[in-house]
N, C-alpha and C positions, 0 to 999 in steps of 0.2 A: 572617081573622086574619093577621097578619104577626109572625113571631118575629125579633127582633134579639138577636144575642149577641155580646159583646165580651170577649176575654180580655185583661185588664190584667196588670200585673206582680205584683199582690198578690191581687186578686179578680177573678171573672168576673161580669159583669153581663148580665142577660137581661131582655127586656121582651116583652110581647105588645101589639100595636096592633090596634084594630078600629074601623073607621069613623073614622079619623083621631084616635082617642083612645087613651091609654095605660090599658089595662084590668088589667094585671098586671106586676109587676116583682120581681126578686129578686137577691141577691148571693150568691155562692158562693165560699168561700175556696179559693184554688188549691192543688192537690196537686202534688207534684214531677212527676208524670206528666201531660202536657197532656190526653191523651185521657180519663184518668180524671176530670180537671176538667170537661171538656166533657160527659161522661156524667152527672156529678152535677148540673151546672148545668141540663142538659136535663130531668132528672127534677124538679128544683126548679120550673122554669118550667111544665112540662106539668101540674103538680099543679093549676094554675089553669085548665086547659082540659078540657072535657067529653070531647072526642074529638080525637086527633091529626089527623083528617081535616079538622077546621076550620082547620087552618094551611094557608094557600094560598101563602105566600112566606116564605122564611127568608134571613137575611143574617148572615154570620159575619165577624169579623175575628180575626186571629191574630198572634202574635209570633214564630211559628216561623222565618220567613224571616229576619227582622231578627236574631234571636238567633243563628242559624246563621252569618250573616256577621260579626257583632260577636264571636262566640266562636270563629270560624274552625273550625267543625265541618261545613263543607261537604264534599261528595264531591269527589274529585279530578276535574278536567275539563281536556281538552286544547283547544288553540286552533290553528286554521289561519288564517293571515292573508296577504293579498296587498295590496300598496300601490302599487307602481310607484315612480317618482321622487318626490322631495320629502322629507317628514319621514321620519325613521327609525322604523319601527313597533316596534323593540326598545325604544324609550323607554317603550312602553306595555305591556310584556310582563307578562302575568299567568298564574297557574297553573303546575303542575308540568311541563307539556309544551307549549311554545310554538314553533310551526313557521311559518317564512316560506316562501311559495312564489311562483313567478313567474306573473305575470298582471296585467293593467292595463287599466282603463277610464279614459278622460279625464273631466273635469269635466261633460261633456254626456251621458256614458253611452255613448260610441263606443269599441268595442274597440280598443285599441293593441296589446296582447300577449295572446294566448290563455292561459287558465289552464292550468298545467302539470299534467296528470293524473298522471304518474308521481310527481311531487313530492307531490301530495295523497295519493295512495295510500301512498307511503312514510311520510308524516307519520302517517297512520292506523295504519299497521303498527307504527310505533314506540310509538304510545299503547297499542296492544293489548298489546305486550310488557311495558309497565309496569302492565298490569292496569286501564287506563283505559277505561271504556265510555261516557263522556259527552264530547261535543265541541261547540265553537262554531266557526263560520266567518264571517269578516268580510272583505270586499273593500272598498277604499277608497271607490269611488263606486258601491256597489251600490244605493243608494237612487235613482240615476239610471238604472241598468240592472242588475237582479239576476241577469243570466245567469251570471256566474262563481260566485256563491254557490249558485245553484240547481244548477249542474252538479256542484260539489263535494258538495253535500248528496245528490244522486243517486248519486254514486260511493261514498260512505262509510256512508250511512244503514243498509245491511244489516248492518254490522258493529258498530253502536253502539246502545245502549239509547235514546239521544236525541241529536239533532243540533240545535243552536240556530243559525238563520240571522239575521245581524245586521239585514237590511233588513226582517224581518217584525215587529220590535218598534216601531221608529220610523222615520219618514221623514226625520229630521233628519241633516244632513250631518256633524255633528261626529264625526270618525273615532275619536279616543281614547275618547270616551264610549261610542260603539258597541262598541268592543272590550271595555270593562269590562262594560257591560250584558249583552252576549251571553255573556261568560264566567260572570256571575252566573246567567243563565237556564239555562246548562248545568249549573253546579256545584250549583244549588238544585233541580234537577229531581226527584231522588229524595226529598229531604227533603219537598218540597211534595207529591209524589205520594203518599207514605206518609200524610201528614196527610189529604189529600183522600179517599184510598181508605178509611182507617179512620173518618173522619167520616161518609162515605156509608154505610158498613156500620152504624155506630151509629144514624144516622138511619132506616135501613131497618128495624132491629130495633124502634125505638120506633113504626113506623108513619107516619113522617113522610116523605111522598112528594112534597111540594110542591116547586116550583122552588127551587134553592139559589144563592145569590150569595156573593161574597167582596168585602169592602171593599177598595178600592184607595187609594194614597196621594194620588190626585188629588180625593178626596172622592166618587168614584162607586163603582159596583159592577159586577161582571162575573160572568157565569155560572160557577159553581164548576167545572164540567167543562172549560170553556174555559180556566180559569186554569192547567191542566196545562202548557201550552206557553209561558206567560210567568210562571213562578213568582216572578221578581223583583218583579213588580208587587204581590205580597202584602206587601211590606215597608211599614213606617210606616203600616199601616192604623189603628192605635190613635189617633195624633194626628189623623188625618183624620176619624175617627169623632167625636172630641171637637168638632172645628169644625163638622161637620154637625149635631151634637147641639145646639150653641149656636145654630145657625141655626133649627133646628126649634123649639126651646123659647123663644127670645127674640127672634128676627128680627134682632137686632144692627143696628138702625138707627143712623145716624151713624157715628162712628169709635169702634170698641170694641176693647178687649183682652180676649180670651178666655183664661180660666185654668182649667185642669182639674187639680185637686189629687187625686193618687192616693196610693197607699201607698208606692210606690217613687219616683216622679218627679212633677214638675209640668210639664204640657205647656201651652205658650202659643201664641197666634196672634193676628193682627190682622184685624180686619174693616173694610172700607171701604164705607160705605153699605150694609150687608147683604151684601156680596160678599166672600168669602174671597180672600186674596192668594195668588198663584201663584209657584212657583220655575220660571221659564221654561226654564232650560237643563237642569234635572234636579237631582236630590238627590245629596248625598254620603252614601253607604251604607257604614258602616265606613270602609275607606281607599280605597273605589272611587268615583270621580266618574262618575256615571251620567247617562244621558238619560231617567231615569224621571220622568215628569211627576208633580208633587207639589204640594200646598198648602204655603204657607209656614208653618212651625211651628218651635218649639225646645223641647226637653226638657231640664230641669235636675234634678240628682240631689238633690232635696229633696221629700219627701212626708210623709204622716202617720206612716209607720213608719220614717223615717230615724233613724239612731242619733245620740243626743245624747251629747256628751262635753265635758269641760273639759281643754284642753291644758295643757302645762307652763307657759305664761304666764298661766294662769288665765282664759283666754278660752273662752267657750261656743261650741262648734262643732255644726252640725246637717248631717248628711249628709256626702258623697253615699252612704255605705255604708248598707245596710240589713242588719242581722243576723238578721232574722226577724220574728216577731210582736212587738207591744209587750209590755211587762212585764205589762200588765193582762190579756193574753190568753196568758200563759205564755212570753213571749219573754225574751231574756237581757239586753236593754239598754233604757234609757229612751228614749222617742220622743215626738214632739209629740202623738201620740194619748194617751199617758199623761198629758200635761199637760191635755189636754181632759177625760179622765176625772176627773182630780184636781179640777178646777174645777166639776165637775158639769155640763159642757157636752155631754158625750157619755154615753149610757147603755150598759150592758153591760160585760162584763168584771169583773176583780177591782179595785174601786176602792181597796181597802186596799192591794193590791200596788202600784198606780200611785202612790198617794200616798206610800208609802214610798220608791219609786224617785225621786220628785221631792224628797223630804226629803233623801235621801243625796246627790243631785246638788247641791241648794241649799247643803248644808253647805260645799262647796267654793267657793261664791260668797257666803257669809254671808247667805243668804236662806232663809226657810222654804219649805215645800212649795208653798203658794199663790202666794207671790211669785215663786218660781222658775218655776212654771208660766206665769205671766203673761210673765216674762222670755223664756222659750222661745218663746211664741207671737209676742211682738213681734219677736223676733230672726228667727224664720222668715219673718215678713211682710216685714221689711226686707230679708232676703236675696233673697226672690223679687222684691221691687221692684227691687233693684240689678241683678239679672240681666235682668229685663224691660226695664229702661231700655237696657241693652246691646243686647238684641235689637231694640228700637225704633230706636236709632241705626244698627244694622247694616242694617235695612230701608231706612232713609231715606238711607243712603249710596249706594243703588243706585236705578236706575229702579224704580218701583213698578207691578207688574203685577196686575191683578185676574184672576179666573178667565176673563174674556174676552180677556186678554192685551192690554188697552188700557193704554198707558203714561200714568199720571197725573202731572201736573206739580206736585202739591202734596205736602207732607210729611204723613205719617200721625201725628197726635198724638191719642191716645185721649181721649175725653171721659168714658168710663165703663168699668168692668170687669164682665164677665160671669163669674161664679164657678161653677164646676161641680166634681163630685166628692164623695165621701162627707162630708168635713169642711167643705164649702163655706159652709154657713150659720153654722158656728161660728167659722170664720176670717174671714169677710167684715168684721166690725168692725175687726179687726187690719189687714186689707189696706186698708181705706178710710183708716185713719190713715197707713199706711206710704206709700200712692200719693197721698194727698190728692185722691182721686177717689171719686165714688160707685160702690158695688158693687151689682150686680143679681144676685140668686139666683133663677133660674127654678124653676118647679115641676118636680119629677122630676129635680132637679139631680144626685142620687146616682147615677142610671143614664143619664146623658146620652149616654155613648158608645154604649150599646146602642140608644138612641132614634135617634142619628145613623146608625147602621148600618141600622136598620130602615127609616128614612124616606128614605135616600139612593136616588137613581135611577141607572140604568146610564149610564156615560159611555163614550165611544169617540172615536177620532180617526183621521183618514186625511190623508195628503199626496199631492197629485197633481203630478207633474213632467211637463210636455209639451214636446216639442221638434218643432216643426212641419217643420223641415228634415229631421229623421230620420223624421218621420211616426209617432211613437209618443208615448203618454202612459203613464206608469208610476205605479201606486199601490202602493208596496212593502208596506205593512201588510196589504193585501188580496191580495198575490201576483198583481196584475194588470198586464199590459202590453197596451195597446190601441192599434189603428191610429187615426190622426187625419189629417184633410186639412190642406193647407198654409194654408188659411184658418180653421183651428180658433181659436175666439174664447174670451175669458175667460168669457162667458156660457155657452158650450158646456162649458167646463172645470168650471164650477160645477155644472151639472146632472149631469155624469158623476161628479164627486166626491160630490155629494149621494146619487146612486143607490148608490155603493159604500159610503158611510157608513151609509146606512139598512141595507143588506144586512149589513154587519159588526155594527152595533149590534143588529139583530134576532137574528143568531146568537149574540151575547154575552148575550142575555136581555132586551133592551129591548122595550118596547111602543110602539105609535104615539103613545100619549098622553104618553110620556116624551120624545118626539123633539124637543127644543128645541136647536138648534145654533147656532154662531157661526162667522163666517169669521175665523180668527185670523191668517192670512197670506194676502196677495194681491199678487203681483208679476208683472210682464210686461215683457220686454226684447226689442227688436228685435235680430236678428243680422244684421250688415252685413259684406259682402265687397266690397271696392272701393267703388263709389259706389251700390251697390244693396243692397236688403234680401233676405237669403236664407232667412229664417224668423223664427220667434218662439219665445222661451222663456217658459213659463208656469209659475209655482209657486203652489200653492194649498193651504191647510191648513184643514180643517174640523174642528170639535170639538163633540161633545155635551158641554156644560159641566156641571159638577156642580150639582145642585139637589135639590129634594125631590119625592118621588113625587107624582102628581096628587091622590091621596086626601088627602094631608097639606095640600097647597096649597089644596084646596078647603075643608078645615077651617079653615086660617088665614084665608081670605078671609071665611068666615062669621063668624069672631070680629071 
């Protein structure tokens, strides 16, 4: 059995998969304390299981990292940065204690100026005086040669709770994005560690000892214990779970718009022939432009529990604020959920209270409760359609990348909408009219996020940079620097990279059956001096692309 659990903004969904089938599911209303919510949700879903020992795999998604960034509740973290000549790193200053130190590698990874140990130790001492015990270290060309970052890490690690090194998260060269991402990995370390430690204690108390995974924004999963060192990758896991849930439940053939309607937000994504689209450079997380690999999605502040109001001009407004529960469930303000309850489209709650709320709202619009409810749902669908069109235009204004990072030369124009989330079936007719497109509501639509988490496989990525003149190959994410001969070839590079990717993926919780990879970058340049070739520069990126676990894929094939 596989347990999938997704913490949304309003409710926590949980499912149990067995032999590629969904055998149990439940929804738990969120409490103010996330861990209390997790505890209750686990109790709810485990009531369907004879023994916790039957659970052999568990996957979780959490909003804690994203919330900490957006609400600016991260712990203070310092940064030590060396750049050498060129762009001014102060342009990318982050955090309360940002320090520049001397030291420089060139673009090939050859040392130009040694890193200044006295300045590194001085920066660390300054942070400690400020009470800062988290630090990030970024050197401009560390992905070509991590020597300076590794040295700085060795010098200061004994004095800090955690030191994040920029080259360990991504092999991409983008210096500003690496600064921001490394800072987030340091500043989120304690927040994420508290969550992971408390969750593991909770699981142990319930007798759940199976391997644990965390949903990542790229649509894959990572071993929960491995996520300690890269806490920023826990961000945006909810939208990624939606996308993988749509893939698991619908297959999303052709060009599809995926719409997950929750209580607080509606998450949307585009599918191209069953493949999710990718943000190739990395996502914007709060105000930080990162190199965190992510599926392409957008969240809008309109959901089933969004506050409905009539403004001074007599116009109906929906969201983006959520005051709490709908009136039907004891909340203070009318919501689209109250409109659904009033029309008899949704069971549960206090129908009389919901109808009275719609009646009061309708009086300001010269409508009765039923007409007002229809007006609310039509306007919600039109509002979602308008923002979806903006999202589609945004995607089409840029090169379109699938999860294999292959640029497509066609525009994405959805042929159908896949609707997920609690109110999906009830809102689908309104969305069909607003979009003038057919809507598909797959089975288990209400818990699609949890299904996506449970059915997603482990993903991983490594970058190999080889310089045959220097005689080295660097794989920064794996912390490897290996000797190579002057005749080192692209074929040898791919074999070396594949071995490193397999080792990293297995460490992060993958199995051989999940090991499906793509070569997403392959470049080779001759280095010339005078009239002769002095060596070769090889760059190679291998990725285990997001997809479904073998058990689910076998079930889909059988269907």
